[in-house]
C-alpha positions as CSV (number, residue, x, y, z in Angstrom):
1,M,-23.6,-8.9,-35.2
2,K,-21.9,-5.9,-36.7
3,F,-19.0,-4.5,-34.5
4,G,-20.6,-1.1,-34.2
5,K,-23.7,-2.6,-32.5
6,T,-21.5,-4.9,-30.4
7,L,-19.5,-1.8,-29.2
8,R,-22.6,0.1,-28.4
9,E,-24.4,-2.7,-26.5
10,S,-21.3,-4.0,-24.7
11,I,-20.1,-0.7,-23.2
12,L,-22.0,0.8,-20.2
13,K,-24.5,3.4,-21.3
14,E,-23.0,5.9,-19.0
15,W,-19.5,5.4,-20.6
16,R,-20.5,5.6,-24.3
17,F,-19.7,9.3,-24.4
18,Y,-16.0,8.5,-23.8
19,S,-15.8,5.7,-26.3
20,V,-14.5,5.7,-29.9
21,D,-17.2,7.4,-32.0
22,Y,-17.3,4.4,-34.3
23,K,-20.7,5.1,-35.8
24,A,-19.8,8.7,-36.8
25,M,-16.4,7.7,-38.2
26,K,-17.9,4.9,-40.2
27,G,-20.4,7.4,-41.5
28,C,-17.5,9.5,-42.9
29,L,-16.5,6.5,-45.0
30,K,-19.8,6.2,-46.8
31,S,-20.2,7.3,-50.4
32,S,-22.1,10.5,-51.0
33,E,-24.9,8.5,-52.7
34,D,-25.3,6.1,-49.9
35,D,-27.1,7.8,-47.0
36,G,-27.4,4.5,-45.2
37,G,-23.7,4.1,-44.6
38,V,-21.4,1.2,-45.6
39,S,-22.0,-2.3,-44.3
40,D,-19.2,-4.6,-43.3
41,S,-19.6,-6.7,-46.4
42,D,-19.6,-3.6,-48.6
43,Y,-16.2,-2.6,-47.4
44,E,-14.7,-5.8,-48.8
45,N,-15.9,-4.9,-52.4
46,C,-16.0,-1.1,-52.3
47,P,-13.8,0.9,-54.7
48,R,-10.4,2.0,-53.3
49,D,-10.3,5.4,-54.8
50,G,-11.8,7.0,-51.6
51,Q,-14.5,8.9,-53.6
52,G,-17.0,10.6,-51.3
53,V,-14.9,10.0,-48.2
54,N,-14.8,12.9,-45.7
55,V,-11.2,12.3,-44.7
56,E,-10.9,15.6,-42.7
57,E,-14.0,14.8,-40.6
58,F,-12.8,11.2,-40.1
59,M,-9.4,12.3,-38.8
60,S,-11.0,14.9,-36.6
61,L,-13.3,12.3,-35.0
62,Y,-10.3,9.9,-34.6
63,E,-8.3,12.5,-32.7
64,T,-11.2,13.5,-30.6
65,S,-11.8,9.9,-29.7
66,K,-8.2,9.5,-28.6
67,V,-8.5,12.6,-26.4
68,K,-11.7,11.5,-24.8
69,I,-10.5,8.0,-24.0
70,T,-7.3,9.3,-22.6
71,K,-9.0,11.7,-20.3
72,F,-11.5,9.1,-19.2
73,Y,-8.8,6.6,-18.4
74,E,-6.6,9.0,-16.6
75,D,-9.5,10.1,-14.4
76,K,-10.5,6.5,-13.7
77,E,-6.9,5.3,-12.9
78,Q,-6.4,8.2,-10.6
79,W,-9.6,7.5,-8.8
80,A,-8.9,3.7,-8.7
81,C,-5.4,4.3,-7.1
82,G,-6.9,6.6,-4.5
83,Y,-9.8,4.2,-3.8
84,M,-7.4,1.3,-3.2
85,T,-6.2,3.2,-0.2
86,T,-9.7,3.4,1.1
87,L,-10.2,-0.3,0.5
88,E,-7.0,-1.2,2.3
89,E,-8.1,0.9,5.3
90,R,-11.5,-0.9,5.4
91,V,-9.9,-4.3,5.3
92,E,-7.5,-3.3,8.1
93,A,-10.4,-2.1,10.2
94,L,-12.1,-5.5,9.7
95,R,-8.9,-7.3,10.8
96,E,-8.8,-5.3,14.0
97,T,-12.4,-5.9,14.9
98,S,-12.2,-9.6,14.1
99,S,-9.6,-10.0,16.8
100,C,-11.6,-8.1,19.4
101,P,-13.0,-10.1,22.4
102,P,-16.8,-10.4,22.8
103,S,-18.6,-7.6,24.6
104,P,-19.6,-8.2,28.3
105,G,-22.8,-10.1,28.7
106,S,-22.9,-11.4,25.1
107,E,-22.0,-15.0,25.9
108,T,-25.4,-16.2,27.1
109,S,-29.0,-15.5,26.2
110,P,-31.5,-14.6,28.8
111,E,-33.1,-18.0,28.5
112,S,-29.9,-20.0,28.8
113,A,-29.0,-18.2,32.0
114,T,-32.3,-19.4,33.7
115,S,-33.2,-22.7,32.0
116,D,-31.5,-25.7,30.6
117,S,-34.3,-26.3,28.0
118,S,-33.7,-23.4,25.7
119,V,-30.8,-22.6,23.3
120,V,-27.3,-23.5,22.8
121,S,-25.2,-20.5,21.8
122,S,-21.8,-20.5,20.2
123,L,-19.7,-17.4,20.1
124,E,-16.9,-16.1,17.9
125,G,-15.5,-12.7,18.5
126,D,-18.1,-10.0,18.8
127,D,-20.8,-12.1,17.2
128,V,-23.2,-14.7,18.4
129,G,-24.3,-17.8,16.5
130,L,-27.5,-19.4,17.8
131,R,-28.3,-23.1,17.5
132,V,-31.5,-24.8,18.6
133,T,-30.9,-28.6,18.9
134,D,-33.7,-31.1,18.1
135,S,-33.5,-32.6,21.6
136,K,-33.9,-29.2,23.3
137,F,-36.7,-28.3,20.9
138,R,-38.6,-31.5,21.9
139,E,-38.1,-30.8,25.6
140,I,-39.7,-27.3,25.2
141,R,-42.6,-28.7,23.1
142,H,-43.3,-31.7,25.4
143,G,-43.0,-29.5,28.5
144,G,-46.2,-27.7,27.5
145,S,-44.4,-24.3,27.3
146,F,-43.7,-24.3,23.6
147,R,-45.4,-20.9,22.8
148,R,-43.9,-19.1,25.8
149,K,-40.4,-20.4,25.2
150,M,-40.3,-19.8,21.5
151,S,-41.8,-16.3,22.0
152,S,-39.1,-15.5,24.5
153,N,-36.4,-17.0,22.2
154,C,-37.7,-14.9,19.3
155,A,-37.5,-11.8,21.3
156,W,-34.0,-12.6,22.2
157,L,-33.1,-13.5,18.6
158,K,-34.6,-10.2,17.4
159,D,-32.3,-8.4,19.8
160,E,-29.4,-10.4,18.5
161,Y,-30.1,-9.5,14.9
162,R,-30.1,-5.8,15.9
163,R,-27.0,-6.2,18.1
164,V,-25.0,-8.1,15.4
165,G,-26.1,-5.7,12.7
166,K,-24.9,-2.7,14.8
167,S,-21.6,-4.5,15.8
168,K,-18.5,-2.9,14.5
169,H,-17.2,-6.1,13.2
170,F,-20.2,-6.8,11.0
171,Q,-20.4,-3.2,9.8
172,N,-16.7,-3.3,8.9
173,F,-17.3,-6.6,7.1
174,I,-20.2,-5.2,5.0
175,Y,-18.3,-2.1,4.0
176,A,-15.2,-4.0,3.1
177,K,-17.0,-6.8,1.3
178,K,-19.4,-4.6,-0.7
179,S,-16.7,-2.0,-1.6
180,L,-14.3,-4.7,-2.8
181,V,-16.8,-6.7,-4.8
182,T,-18.2,-3.5,-6.4
183,F,-14.6,-2.3,-7.2
184,E,-13.8,-5.7,-8.8
185,R,-16.8,-5.4,-11.1
186,E,-15.7,-1.8,-11.9
187,L,-12.3,-3.0,-12.9
188,D,-13.8,-5.8,-15.1
189,L,-16.0,-3.2,-16.8
190,L,-13.0,-0.8,-17.3
191,L,-10.9,-3.6,-18.8
192,E,-13.7,-4.6,-21.2
193,F,-14.0,-0.9,-22.1
194,L,-10.3,-0.6,-23.0
195,D,-10.3,-3.9,-24.9
196,L,-13.4,-2.9,-27.0
197,N,-12.0,0.5,-27.8
198,K,-8.6,-0.9,-28.8
199,M,-10.5,-3.2,-31.2
200,A,-12.6,-0.3,-32.4
201,F,-9.5,1.7,-33.4
202,S,-8.1,-1.3,-35.2
203,K,-11.3,-2.0,-37.1
204,I,-12.2,1.5,-38.1
205,L,-8.6,2.2,-39.4
206,K,-8.8,-1.0,-41.4
207,K,-12.1,0.1,-43.0
208,F,-10.5,3.5,-43.7
209,D,-7.6,1.8,-45.6
210,K,-10.0,-0.3,-47.6
211,V,-12.2,2.6,-48.6
212,T,-9.4,5.1,-49.4
213,G,-6.7,2.8,-50.6
214,S,-4.3,4.2,-48.0
215,M,-2.0,2.1,-45.8
216,M,-1.9,4.1,-42.6
217,R,-3.5,1.5,-40.2
218,E,-0.3,-0.1,-39.1
219,D,1.4,3.2,-38.5
220,K,-1.5,4.5,-36.5
221,L,-1.7,1.3,-34.4
222,E,2.0,1.6,-33.6
223,E,1.5,5.2,-32.6
224,L,-1.4,4.1,-30.3
225,K,0.9,1.6,-28.6
226,E,3.1,4.5,-27.6
227,T,0.5,7.2,-26.8
228,H,-2.3,4.8,-25.5
229,A,-0.3,2.0,-23.9
230,F,-3.0,1.9,-21.2
231,L,-5.4,0.2,-23.7
232,D,-3.6,-3.0,-22.8
233,G,-5.0,-2.7,-19.2
234,V,-1.8,-3.8,-17.4
235,V,-2.2,-1.4,-14.5
236,L,-5.9,-2.3,-14.0
237,S,-5.2,-6.1,-14.3
238,E,-2.6,-5.9,-11.5
239,M,-5.0,-3.9,-9.4
240,K,-7.7,-6.5,-9.9
241,D,-5.4,-9.4,-8.8
242,R,-4.8,-7.5,-5.6
243,V,-8.5,-6.9,-5.0
244,T,-9.4,-10.5,-5.6
245,S,-6.9,-11.5,-2.9
246,M,-8.4,-8.9,-0.5
247,I,-11.9,-10.3,-1.2
248,D,-10.7,-13.8,-0.2
249,E,-9.3,-12.4,3.1
250,V,-12.5,-10.5,3.8
251,N,-14.7,-13.6,3.3
252,A,-12.5,-15.5,5.7
253,L,-13.1,-12.8,8.3
254,K,-16.9,-12.9,8.0
255,P,-18.5,-12.8,11.4
256,T,-20.6,-15.7,12.7
257,L,-24.3,-14.8,12.3
258,P,-27.3,-15.7,14.4
259,E,-29.4,-18.6,13.3
260,G,-32.0,-17.5,10.7
261,W,-30.1,-14.4,9.6
262,E,-29.8,-15.7,6.0
263,E,-33.5,-16.7,5.9
264,R,-34.8,-13.2,6.5
265,K,-36.8,-11.0,4.0
266,V,-35.0,-7.9,3.1
267,Y,-37.0,-4.8,2.2
268,T,-35.8,-1.7,0.3
269,I,-37.3,1.2,-1.5
270,G,-36.1,3.4,-4.3
271,C,-36.9,5.3,-7.5
272,F,-34.4,3.5,-9.8
273,D,-34.6,5.9,-12.7
274,L,-31.9,5.5,-15.4
275,F,-31.1,2.2,-13.8
276,H,-27.3,1.9,-13.6
277,R,-24.5,-0.2,-12.1
278,G,-24.9,1.6,-8.8
279,H,-28.4,0.4,-8.4
280,Q,-27.3,-3.1,-9.4
281,N,-24.5,-3.2,-6.9
282,V,-26.7,-2.2,-4.0
283,L,-29.4,-4.7,-4.9
284,M,-26.9,-7.5,-5.2
285,S,-25.3,-6.7,-1.9
286,L,-28.7,-7.0,-0.1
287,R,-28.3,-10.8,-0.2
288,E,-25.8,-10.4,2.7
289,F,-28.8,-9.7,4.9
290,G,-31.3,-12.3,3.8
291,Y,-32.5,-14.6,1.0
292,F,-35.7,-12.9,-0.2
293,I,-35.5,-9.3,-1.5
294,V,-38.6,-7.1,-1.7
295,A,-38.3,-3.8,-3.4
296,G,-40.7,-0.9,-3.3
297,I,-40.6,1.5,-6.3
298,H,-42.1,5.0,-6.5
299,D,-44.5,5.7,-9.4
300,D,-43.9,8.5,-11.8
301,E,-46.1,11.1,-10.0
302,S,-44.5,10.5,-6.6
303,Y,-41.1,10.6,-8.2
304,F,-41.9,14.1,-9.5
305,Q,-43.1,15.2,-6.1
306,L,-40.0,13.9,-4.4
307,K,-37.4,15.2,-6.8
308,N,-39.2,18.1,-8.7
309,K,-38.3,16.5,-12.0
310,Y,-39.8,14.0,-14.4
311,T,-38.5,10.5,-14.8
312,I,-36.5,9.5,-17.9
313,D,-37.7,5.9,-17.7
314,N,-41.4,5.4,-17.0
315,L,-42.7,3.1,-14.2
316,E,-43.0,0.0,-16.5
317,T,-39.4,0.3,-17.7
318,R,-38.1,0.9,-14.2
319,I,-39.9,-2.2,-12.9
320,K,-38.5,-4.3,-15.7
321,N,-35.0,-3.0,-14.9
322,V,-35.2,-3.8,-11.2
323,K,-37.1,-7.1,-11.2
324,P,-34.1,-9.3,-12.3
325,F,-32.3,-8.3,-9.1
326,V,-35.1,-8.8,-6.6
327,D,-37.7,-11.4,-5.7
328,Q,-40.8,-9.3,-5.3
329,M,-41.8,-5.7,-6.0
330,F,-44.6,-3.3,-5.0
331,V,-45.5,0.2,-6.3
332,I,-45.6,3.3,-4.0
333,P,-48.0,6.0,-5.4
334,S,-47.1,8.5,-2.6
335,T,-44.1,10.4,-1.3
336,K,-44.7,8.7,2.1
337,P,-44.0,5.0,1.7
338,D,-45.0,4.0,5.3
339,L,-48.6,2.8,4.5
340,Y,-47.5,0.7,1.5
341,L,-44.5,-0.8,3.3
342,K,-46.7,-1.7,6.3
343,S,-49.0,-3.5,3.9
344,M,-46.2,-5.7,2.6
345,V,-44.6,-6.6,6.0
346,S,-46.6,-9.3,7.9
347,D,-47.1,-9.1,11.6
348,Q,-45.7,-12.6,11.8
349,D,-42.4,-11.6,10.2
350,I,-42.1,-8.7,12.6
351,E,-42.9,-10.9,15.6
352,M,-40.5,-13.6,14.5
353,G,-37.8,-11.1,13.6
354,S,-37.5,-12.6,10.1
355,C,-37.3,-9.3,8.2
356,C,-35.0,-6.3,7.9
357,Y,-34.5,-3.2,5.8
358,A,-31.4,-2.3,3.8
359,R,-30.4,0.4,1.4
360,G,-27.4,2.6,0.2
361,D,-25.9,5.0,2.7
362,D,-26.5,8.0,0.5
363,M,-29.8,8.7,2.4
364,L,-29.5,7.8,6.0
365,N,-32.8,9.6,7.0
366,F,-34.9,8.0,4.3
367,P,-38.7,8.5,4.4
368,G,-40.4,6.2,6.9
369,R,-37.2,5.3,8.8
370,D,-38.8,5.9,12.2
371,W,-41.5,3.3,11.7
372,V,-39.1,0.8,9.9
373,E,-36.5,1.0,12.7
374,S,-39.2,0.4,15.3
375,V,-40.1,-3.0,13.9
376,M,-37.0,-4.3,12.2
377,P,-33.2,-3.8,11.9
378,V,-32.0,-1.2,9.4
379,H,-28.7,-1.8,7.5
380,F,-26.7,0.4,5.2
381,V,-24.3,-0.4,2.4
382,P,-21.8,1.9,0.7
383,R,-22.9,3.4,-2.6
384,T,-21.0,3.0,-5.8
385,E,-18.8,6.1,-6.2
386,S,-18.7,8.2,-9.4
387,C,-22.0,6.9,-10.5
388,S,-25.5,8.5,-10.3
389,S,-28.7,9.0,-12.2
390,T,-28.0,12.7,-12.1
391,L,-24.7,12.3,-13.9
392,I,-26.2,10.1,-16.6
393,R,-29.2,12.4,-17.0
394,T,-26.9,15.5,-17.5
395,I,-24.6,13.8,-20.0
396,Y,-27.1,12.0,-22.1
397,H,-30.4,13.8,-21.8
398,S,-29.3,17.4,-22.2
399,D,-29.5,19.3,-25.5
400,C,-26.7,21.6,-24.4
401,K,-23.4,20.3,-25.7
402,D,-21.3,22.4,-23.4
403,L,-23.2,21.1,-20.3
404,Q,-22.8,17.5,-21.6
405,A,-19.0,17.9,-22.0
406,K,-18.6,19.7,-18.7
407,A,-20.5,17.0,-16.8
408,A,-18.7,14.2,-18.6
409,F,-15.3,15.2,-17.2
410,A,-16.4,17.0,-14.0
411,K,-15.4,15.9,-10.5
412,T,-18.2,14.0,-8.7
413,R,-19.4,14.1,-5.1
414,Y,-19.6,11.0,-2.9
415,D,-23.2,10.6,-4.2
416,G,-21.9,10.5,-7.8
417,K,-23.4,13.9,-8.8
418,P,-21.1,16.0,-11.1
419,V,-20.0,19.3,-9.6
420,D,-18.3,22.4,-11.0
421,E,-15.1,24.1,-9.6
422,D,-17.2,25.7,-6.8
423,G,-18.8,22.4,-5.8
424,N,-22.2,23.2,-7.3
425,V,-24.1,20.3,-8.9
426,L,-24.2,20.4,-12.7
427,K,-27.7,19.5,-13.7
428,L,-30.4,20.1,-16.4
429,S,-32.4,23.3,-16.2
430,K,-36.1,22.9,-15.2
431,V,-37.0,23.6,-18.9
432,L,-35.1,20.5,-19.9
433,S,-36.5,18.4,-17.0
434,C,-39.8,17.9,-18.7
435,P,-41.6,15.2,-20.7
436,A,-40.5,16.8,-24.0
437,A,-36.9,16.6,-22.9
438,M,-37.1,13.1,-21.6
439,H,-36.6,11.9,-25.2
440,V,-33.5,13.9,-25.9
441,K,-30.9,11.3,-26.9
442,N,-27.5,11.5,-28.6
443,S,-25.8,9.4,-31.3
444,W,-23.6,7.6,-28.7
445,M,-26.6,6.3,-26.7
């Protein structure tokens, strides 16, 4: 595979704007007669007189690439250093709640307080672990009160699921664990971004020397070592080592969960347009609440009614993007998802307490919450910061260069949307948010 394609496919779509403009720089090296550009093999045999090379444009793109990467990295490093403080605070909060004594009345179930033939509970900290032994199960069944006992135990277990889910220890665990794992992935992606761009500078300068017959590559690379030392990723690598250690500690502080917690179905609903790492991180974190993930997805029409803009990706594309991260999907052709979610959740799962709902905390009052919370526990996970569909849409699907550049280096809110100096969200105009504009793409896409 040619390096240009490798660079384009390996770097996150939302970060391509900040990468070395390898394709355009390579285009400057083509001969005036060859509109298709110069292939990698052609560079080995091409003439060294530099005829047809747009040196001025090449150097302009080279300098622009240096500036964009520097700005991108400085913003990311500043954010990462600040976010480390947040992560340390979340881990410390988890440490504190892990040492808290259990709340009054949480040591026994209603059944175990009145009957010997029910459950054996084991407690650790603020969380209850439920175990039903085979011998006790047989006693219940042979005693002729199987249905009554199990119904009572299910009711108690459902209460335990809700109590544990709302416990401070569990919430601190989820926020610390999800934030750290997401941040570790972010650091991996940033390190890969730096490595690929360092390689891109080296390769494009080598091609420039071959085409023009110059010998500036080594000098330019030495200059980059001084001005762009961050391309070696030393700071981010050290940060990642610290995060890995914190993840190990958080896993060791995981609360004991009630029996059956990890066998539950987990429901969630979203639009998932311009599917990005924020969506991926949330969906992957849902496995903390159960083994089987069911995702509802709004169709194109209900998306427009909800957001007053058209999707960039159609329903089929959005389904294909989400499916690898979930076990089952259903389509919601309405702004009100209640009816369609009710049709997916069985009465048996509700009765047994074997289902829950989970989503990112960027929308606490999500549509249908009243009904959902009445039949199953609701859990929230922290969203991925500095990442949103709005940001991607504004940078890569606007035909306004000024808006693209402004959004690319703008500050972002907690929900990842780019804002101007006054805190107003930068976004496409209604004229651009239409089917004709859905296909606006740029050379770095």
